[in-house]
N, C-alpha and C positions, 0 to 999 in steps of 0.2 A: 656404324650407322648414325647419322646426325640426330640430335634430339628432335622429337616429333613437334614440339611447340615452336621451333625457330621460324619456319616458313610462315606459319600462321601469324606469329608476332610481327613479321615483316609486312605482311599484307595489311594487318590491322593498323600498323603504324602509318603506312601509306594512306590508308583511308582516313585516318585521323588528321594527318597533316594536310592532305589535299584540300578539304573544305576550308581550312584556316587560310591557306594561300589564296584560294578563290575569293574570299571575302575581305582580303587585306590583312588578315591575321590580327586585327586589333579592334576591340569594341570601342576604343576611344575615337577611332575614325568615324564610326557611325554616330556616336554621341555628338561629336562636334559638327558633323554634317547636318544633323537634325537641328542643332542650335542655330547654325548659320542660316539654314533655310527658314526657320521661324522668325529670325531677326529680319531677314529680307522681306518676308511677307508682311510683317508688322510695319516696317518702314514704308512699304508700298501702299498699305491700307491708309497710311497717314499722308500719302502724297509726297513723301520725301525723296529727293534725288540723292545721289551719292554726295554731292557737295553740301546739301542740307544736313546730312548726317554728320559730316565733319565739322561744319560750323556749329552744330549743336552738341558737339562731342561730350561736353561736361554733363549734360542732362540725360544722355542716352541710358545710363544704367538705371536711372530713376523711371524713365518713360518706357523702357523695354527691359523687363526683368531678365529675359533670356540673354541680353547683352551683358548684364552683370554676371551671369553664370559663365559666359564665355570668357570674360575678363578673369574671373576667379580661377578658372582652370588653365589659363594660358601658360602660366609658368611651368606647369607639369607637361602640358600637351603640345607646346609650340613646335617641337621637332617633328612629332607625329603628324601634326596638321600640315606642315610644309612638305614633308615627305609624300603626303597624299593630297596635295593641293588640288589636283584635278577632281578628286572625289569629294573632298570637303567643300570646295568652293569652285565649281565648274564655270560659273558666270562672272562677269565683270563686277557687278554689285557685291556678290558674295566675296570676291577677292578683296574689295575695298573694306568690307567688314572685318576680314581677317587682318589686313594690314593695320587698320585702326587699333584692333585689340592687341596687336603686337607691341604697340607703343605704351602699353601698361606694364610691360616687362621691366624689371630692374635694369640698370645700365649695362652690366656685364652680359646678361642674357640678350638684351636688345642688340648689342653689337654682334653677338653670335648669330642672331636671327638675320641681321642685315647681310652678313657674309653668306649665310645659307641662301638668302634671296638672290644674291648675285650669282650663285651657282645655278639657281633655277632660271634666271634670265639668260645666262649663257647656254643653257640646255634648251632654250626655247619654251620653257614651261611657265614663264611669268613674263607678262608684257613689261618692257623696260620703263614705259611711261607711268605705269602704276607703281612700279618699284621706286621710281623717283621720289614719291611721297615720303619714303622712309629715310631719305637723305636730308629731309627737312622736317624732323619731328615737331609736333605741335603740343604734346603733353608737357605739363609744367616741369616734371622731374627730368625730362630729357632736353629741355631748352638749353642750348649751349653745350650739349654733350660732346660734339665733335671738336669744339674749341678747348674745352676743359680736359678732354682726354686725347688731344691730338698727338701727344708723345707716345701713346700706346700703340703697340704693333698692330692691333686689330684695326684701329682707325686708319693707319697708314695703308694697310692692305685694302681696306674698303675703298678708299679714294683713288688708289692706284688702279684698281679694277674698274671703278666707276668711270675713269677717264677713257678706258677702252670701250666700255659699254655705251657711253654717250659721246663717242668720238665725232659724231656729226652735230654736236651741240656746243658751239664755241663758248657760250655763256656759262654752261655748266662745267666745261673743262676749266675755264678760268676760276670758277668757284672752287673746284677740286684743288687746283694748284695753290690757291690762297690758303686753303685749309692745311695742305701738306707743308707749306712753307711758313705757317704761323702768321700770315699776313691778313688774318681776318679775326675780328673780335666777336665776343658773344652776342653783342647787340646786332652786329651785321648779320650773323647767322640767323638770329631770330627774325630780323626784318626780311631776310631772303626766303623764309619758308613759304610765305604766300598762302598757307593753309589750303583751303579747298581749291585755290587757283592752280595748285600744282597738278591737279587731275586733268588729263587730256579729255577731249571730246570723246564720247563713247565710240564714235565711228573710227577713231584712231587706234583702237585696241582690238585684239583678236584673242580668242580663247584657244588653248591647245587641246581641242576636242579630239583631233586625230591621234595625238600622242596618247591620250587616255584610252582610246579604243585599242591601240597597239599594246599598251601595258596590260589591259584586261585579257587580250588574246594570249600574251606570253604567260600569264598566270594560269590560264586554262591548259596551255601546252605543258607547263611544268607539272600540273596535276596528272595529266595523261601519261607523261614519262615516268613519274613515280609509280603509278599503278601498273604500268607495263613491266617495270623492274621488279615489283613485288610478285607479279605473276610469273616472270621468268625464274626468279629464285624458287618459287613454289614448285614449278615444273621440274627444275633440276633436283630438288629434294625428293620429289615423288619418283623420279627416275632412279635416283640412288637407293631409295628405300626398296624399290622392287628388285 
């Protein structure tokens, strides 16, 4: 006869894991979602547009303390934030806030984040015209990063993929080719950034809200399946015990 506590343990485990799946399984998601929301609201109360935030980037941590908190936690949380981008930053302005904060990452982590963003673009979870901003970083420590690091495998992969993502943009394809072949210098890269001008008009971007709903539905389905499995194991144990 099987030990009496095994089926109960299975059911309790399912009940414990289920709510974790339904809520994203990570308190950091909720923390950063709240931070980004408060930054958005504070910027709106000041009448700032997305471009205004970028133009005043250096003063944002001083003017909006929550932005300083987002910056501080970005090195630890950037992967979680991008994995749950629809939850943390469902709207365009919120995504701009996240993309700006990513530019506070050290160079190695920044290059990793750009590659992750390309994954999101190809999956339809990030608008490519918002992502374009990350190919032209405006923070001081990242100025010239793609020129100085152009021999790195990560940079090569980034710009090879960017050519496919922006295959309908001849100017950007030309820029990618010049980075890949070393025919661009740091000054040209900085001049090409354009800062806030890299952002498209809001009407040109769309949020992946439908995908967010699908992912939420799948999470609920997963919880249901786990609970059904737990109940099935319990019934089998009861039948064997009798």
